[in-house]
C-alpha positions as CSV (number, residue, x, y, z in Angstrom):
1,M,0.0,0.0,0.0
2,T,1.2,3.5,-0.7
3,D,0.9,6.4,1.8
4,G,-2.2,7.6,-0.1
5,G,-4.1,4.3,0.6
6,Q,-3.8,3.0,-3.0
7,P,-2.4,-0.4,-3.8
8,D,1.3,-0.4,-4.8
9,G,1.8,0.4,-8.5
10,Q,-1.7,1.8,-9.0
11,E,-2.3,5.6,-9.4
12,P,-5.3,7.3,-7.7
13,P,-8.3,7.6,-10.0
14,I,-7.9,11.4,-10.5
15,R,-4.3,11.0,-11.4
16,Q,-5.1,8.2,-13.8
17,A,-7.7,10.5,-15.6
18,A,-5.3,13.4,-15.7
19,S,-2.5,11.3,-17.1
20,G,-4.7,9.6,-19.7
21,G,-7.2,7.3,-18.2
22,D,-10.4,7.6,-20.2
23,G,-9.3,11.1,-21.3
24,S,-12.4,12.9,-20.2
25,L,-10.7,15.3,-17.8
26,V,-8.0,16.0,-20.3
27,R,-10.5,16.8,-23.0
28,R,-12.5,19.1,-20.7
29,G,-9.3,20.8,-19.7
30,R,-8.4,21.5,-23.3
31,R,-11.8,22.8,-24.1
32,S,-11.6,25.2,-21.1
33,R,-8.3,26.5,-22.2
34,W,-9.5,27.0,-25.8
35,R,-12.5,29.0,-24.4
36,L,-10.0,31.5,-23.0
37,F,-8.6,32.2,-26.5
38,L,-11.6,31.8,-28.8
39,P,-13.5,35.1,-29.5
40,T,-17.0,35.5,-28.2
41,V,-19.3,35.9,-31.2
42,P,-22.9,36.3,-30.1
43,D,-25.6,36.6,-32.7
44,V,-25.8,40.3,-32.5
45,I,-27.7,40.6,-35.8
46,G,-30.3,38.2,-34.5
47,L,-30.5,40.3,-31.3
48,L,-31.0,43.5,-33.3
49,V,-33.7,41.8,-35.3
50,A,-35.3,40.6,-32.0
51,Q,-35.4,44.2,-30.7
52,G,-36.8,45.2,-34.1
53,E,-39.6,42.6,-33.9
54,H,-40.7,44.1,-30.6
55,S,-40.7,47.5,-32.3
56,V,-42.8,46.1,-35.2
57,A,-45.3,44.8,-32.7
58,G,-45.3,48.2,-31.0
59,M,-45.8,50.2,-34.2
60,D,-48.5,47.8,-35.4
61,A,-50.3,48.5,-32.0
62,F,-49.7,52.2,-32.6
63,A,-51.4,51.9,-36.0
64,R,-54.3,50.2,-34.4
65,W,-54.5,52.8,-31.7
66,S,-54.3,55.5,-34.3
67,T,-57.5,54.0,-35.8
68,S,-59.4,53.0,-32.6
69,G,-58.0,55.2,-29.8
70,G,-58.7,52.1,-27.6
71,R,-57.1,51.5,-24.2
72,D,-56.0,48.0,-25.1
73,D,-54.1,49.2,-28.1
74,A,-52.5,51.9,-26.1
75,E,-51.4,49.4,-23.5
76,S,-50.0,47.2,-26.3
77,V,-47.8,50.1,-27.4
78,R,-46.5,50.5,-23.9
79,T,-45.9,46.8,-23.4
80,A,-44.0,46.5,-26.7
81,Q,-41.9,49.6,-25.8
82,H,-40.8,48.0,-22.6
83,E,-40.0,44.7,-24.3
84,A,-38.0,46.4,-27.0
85,Y,-36.1,48.3,-24.4
86,D,-35.2,45.1,-22.6
87,A,-34.1,43.5,-25.9
88,R,-31.9,46.6,-26.6
89,R,-30.2,46.3,-23.2
90,Y,-29.5,42.6,-23.8
91,L,-28.1,43.4,-27.3
92,L,-25.8,46.0,-25.7
93,T,-24.6,43.6,-23.1
94,E,-23.7,41.0,-25.7
95,L,-22.2,43.6,-27.9
96,Q,-19.9,44.7,-25.1
97,A,-18.7,41.1,-24.6
98,A,-18.3,40.4,-28.3
99,L,-14.7,40.5,-29.7
100,S,-16.0,40.6,-33.2
101,S,-19.3,41.2,-35.1
102,P,-20.5,40.7,-38.6
103,I,-20.9,44.5,-39.1
104,G,-19.4,47.4,-37.3
105,Q,-20.3,47.6,-33.6
106,E,-21.0,51.3,-34.0
107,D,-23.5,50.6,-36.7
108,L,-25.3,48.0,-34.5
109,Y,-25.4,50.5,-31.6
110,V,-26.7,53.4,-33.6
111,L,-29.3,51.2,-35.4
112,S,-30.5,49.9,-32.0
113,E,-30.6,53.4,-30.5
114,R,-32.5,54.9,-33.4
115,V,-35.1,52.2,-33.7
116,D,-35.7,52.5,-30.0
117,R,-36.3,56.2,-30.4
118,V,-39.0,55.6,-33.0
119,L,-41.1,53.4,-30.7
120,T,-40.4,55.7,-27.7
121,Q,-41.7,58.7,-29.7
122,A,-44.8,56.7,-30.8
123,R,-45.4,55.8,-27.1
124,N,-45.1,59.5,-26.3
125,V,-47.9,60.3,-28.8
126,V,-50.2,57.9,-27.0
127,R,-49.2,59.3,-23.6
128,E,-49.8,62.9,-24.7
129,A,-53.1,62.0,-26.3
130,E,-54.3,60.5,-23.1
131,V,-53.3,63.6,-21.1
132,L,-55.1,65.9,-23.5
133,G,-58.1,63.6,-23.9
134,W,-57.5,63.5,-27.6
135,T,-59.0,60.8,-29.8
136,P,-57.2,59.8,-33.1
137,D,-59.0,60.6,-36.3
138,G,-58.8,59.4,-39.9
139,C,-55.7,61.5,-40.6
140,A,-54.0,59.9,-37.6
141,A,-55.0,56.5,-38.8
142,T,-53.4,57.0,-42.2
143,M,-50.2,58.3,-40.7
144,G,-50.1,55.5,-38.1
145,N,-50.4,52.8,-40.8
146,R,-47.6,54.3,-42.9
147,L,-45.3,54.4,-39.8
148,A,-46.0,50.8,-39.1
149,E,-45.2,49.9,-42.7
150,G,-41.9,51.7,-42.5
151,M,-40.9,49.9,-39.3
152,R,-41.6,46.5,-40.9
153,A,-39.4,47.3,-43.8
154,L,-36.6,48.4,-41.6
155,V,-36.6,45.3,-39.5
156,E,-36.6,43.1,-42.6
157,G,-33.6,45.1,-43.7
158,F,-31.8,44.3,-40.4
159,G,-32.2,40.6,-41.0
160,L,-30.7,41.0,-44.5
161,L,-27.6,43.0,-43.5
162,V,-25.3,40.0,-43.6
163,K,-27.2,37.8,-46.0
164,D,-27.9,40.3,-48.8
165,A,-26.7,43.9,-48.1
166,E,-28.2,45.2,-51.4
167,A,-31.6,43.9,-50.4
168,A,-31.2,45.5,-47.0
169,G,-30.6,48.8,-48.7
170,R,-33.8,48.3,-50.7
171,R,-35.7,47.8,-47.5
172,A,-34.3,51.0,-46.2
173,D,-35.6,52.8,-49.3
174,E,-39.0,51.2,-48.8
175,A,-39.2,52.4,-45.3
176,T,-38.2,55.9,-46.4
177,G,-40.8,55.9,-49.1
178,A,-43.6,54.8,-46.8
179,V,-43.0,57.4,-44.2
180,H,-42.2,60.2,-46.6
181,H,-46.0,60.2,-47.4
182,V,-46.6,61.2,-43.8
183,E,-45.4,64.7,-44.6
184,G,-48.1,65.0,-47.2
185,D,-50.7,63.5,-44.9
186,Y,-49.7,66.0,-42.3
187,R,-50.2,69.0,-44.7
188,R,-53.6,67.8,-45.8
189,A,-54.6,67.2,-42.2
190,M,-53.5,70.6,-41.2
191,G,-55.6,72.1,-44.0
192,Q,-58.7,70.3,-42.8
193,L,-57.9,71.3,-39.2
194,L,-58.1,75.0,-40.0
195,Q,-61.7,74.6,-40.9
196,R,-62.7,73.7,-37.3
197,E,-64.0,76.3,-34.9
198,D,-63.0,74.8,-31.5
199,L,-59.6,76.4,-30.9
200,R,-58.7,74.2,-28.0
201,A,-59.4,71.1,-30.1
202,V,-57.4,72.6,-33.0
203,L,-54.4,73.3,-30.9
204,A,-54.4,69.8,-29.3
205,T,-54.8,68.1,-32.7
206,Q,-52.1,70.2,-34.3
207,D,-49.6,69.2,-31.6
208,L,-50.4,65.5,-32.0
209,Y,-50.2,65.7,-35.8
210,R,-46.7,67.2,-35.4
211,R,-45.8,64.3,-33.1
212,Y,-46.6,61.9,-35.9
213,L,-44.4,63.8,-38.2
214,Q,-41.5,63.5,-35.6
215,V,-42.0,59.7,-35.6
216,A,-41.7,59.7,-39.4
217,E,-38.5,61.8,-39.2
218,A,-37.1,59.3,-36.6
219,T,-37.9,56.4,-38.9
220,I,-36.1,58.1,-41.8
221,G,-33.1,58.4,-39.4
222,V,-33.0,54.6,-39.0
223,A,-33.3,54.1,-42.7
224,D,-30.4,56.4,-43.4
225,R,-28.2,54.6,-40.9
226,L,-29.2,51.2,-42.3
227,W,-28.0,52.4,-45.7
228,Y,-24.8,53.6,-44.1
229,A,-24.2,50.1,-42.6
230,V,-24.9,48.6,-46.0
231,L,-22.2,50.9,-47.6
232,R,-19.7,50.1,-44.9
233,S,-20.2,46.4,-45.4
234,A,-19.6,46.6,-49.2
């Protein structure tokens, strides 16, 4: 017997495994060492798309609210905004840990920030309308639908950034085209608004219409950055 309580000539089990044995500890040790040197490559594009999908859900709810003015639709906008924010925070955490990414980290960060801004501004439209007791009308419904269409095109573009950059650029153009019509909708709505006699209602509606225009401008900002990311990946 050896001092360690093992029969003479026989190594302890742990020593056997480390020196060869069944090789399991050796393999695990090698894998652990490789993890120290291999770069962390999370699916940051997938995470950006996940944030975008919450944003699509939020803008679809915003379009419904712009038609109905309903509380359930308003609550859906708020819920989607919170979920999109959580998705953005997770993306940023993974982006911080990543040693490499399929497109520039700055592009990912800015796209995430700008798409978050769109939904936040839409949420603010709902919030202000509730404070003012304002009910969306037909003009708001038209603008809301265009804004939702623009967001859907943008998120489709996010998913194409690595697979087909040219197609991603086309989605950016589609988003811009959809929301550019909001400016024309706004002008027509303002023309109709001037025919009303209730000054208080006119002022409240004018302010909310301008908010829709701001959401459109924020959407164009995302589309512009998406094109920038496309050009940088060329």
